[in-house]
C-alpha positions in Angstrom: 125.2 -77.6 -90.9 128.5 -76.9 -92.6 129.6 -74.7 -89.7 128.8 -77.5 -87.2 130.9 -80.0 -89.2 133.8 -77.6 -89.4 133.6 -77.0 -85.6 133.5 -80.8 -85.0 136.5 -81.4 -87.2 138.5 -78.7 -85.4 137.5 -80.2 -82.0 138.7 -83.6 -83.1 142.0 -82.2 -84.4 142.5 -80.3 -81.1 141.9 -83.5 -79.1 144.4 -85.5 -81.1 147.2 -83.0 -81.0 146.6 -82.1 -77.3 147.3 -85.7 -76.4 150.6 -85.6 -78.3 151.7 -82.4 -76.6 151.0 -83.8 -73.1 152.9 -87.0 -73.9 156.0 -85.0 -74.9 156.1 -83.1 -71.6 156.9 -86.1 -69.5 160.3 -85.5 -68.0 163.1 -87.9 -68.9 164.5 -90.0 -66.1 167.7 -88.5 -64.6 170.9 -90.3 -63.7 170.4 -89.4 -60.1 166.9 -90.9 -60.2 168.2 -94.1 -61.8 171.0 -94.5 -59.3 168.6 -93.8 -56.4 166.2 -96.5 -57.7 169.0 -99.0 -58.0 170.3 -98.5 -54.5 166.8 -98.7 -53.1 166.3 -102.1 -54.6 169.5 -103.2 -52.9 168.2 -102.1 -49.5 169.7 -98.6 -49.0 167.7 -95.5 -48.2 167.6 -92.5 -50.5 164.7 -90.3 -49.5 165.2 -87.7 -52.3 168.0 -87.8 -54.8 169.6 -84.3 -54.9 172.5 -84.9 -57.3 174.9 -87.4 -58.9 178.4 -86.8 -60.1 180.6 -89.3 -62.0 184.0 -90.0 -60.4 186.1 -90.0 -63.6 189.3 -90.8 -61.8 188.0 -94.1 -60.4 185.8 -95.0 -63.4 187.0 -97.4 -66.1 185.5 -98.4 -69.4 183.8 -101.4 -67.8 183.1 -99.8 -64.4 181.4 -96.5 -63.6 181.9 -94.9 -60.2 179.3 -92.3 -59.0 178.8 -90.2 -55.9 175.0 -89.9 -55.2 173.9 -87.2 -52.8 170.5 -87.9 -51.2 168.6 -85.8 -48.7 169.5 -88.2 -45.9 172.9 -89.6 -47.0 175.7 -89.7 -49.6 176.8 -92.8 -51.3 179.7 -94.0 -53.5 178.2 -96.3 -56.1 180.3 -98.6 -58.3 178.4 -100.1 -61.3 179.6 -103.0 -63.3 177.5 -104.4 -66.2 175.3 -107.4 -65.3 176.1 -107.2 -61.5 174.6 -105.6 -58.5 176.1 -102.2 -57.7 178.7 -101.8 -54.9 177.2 -99.2 -52.6 179.3 -97.5 -49.9 177.8 -94.9 -47.5 180.1 -91.8 -47.3 180.5 -89.7 -44.2 
């Protein structure tokens, strides 16, 4: 009986900690993923976000400029707080 109780206790502990380990393995959202989601909501197509690079020369403290490379197109995205992004397709 004592051995069965110990096994049950170990099984419960394993189940509790296994859930925490799985929760920690969820990948964090990337900048390219957030930018792709934003331009999709504005009607642009980004099939798969491949990379995003901040344009530091054009960015300002109140305005971020990014170049987003998607599998089907490349976009220049200007983000200003509390406004829709300005999206320009690049050749």
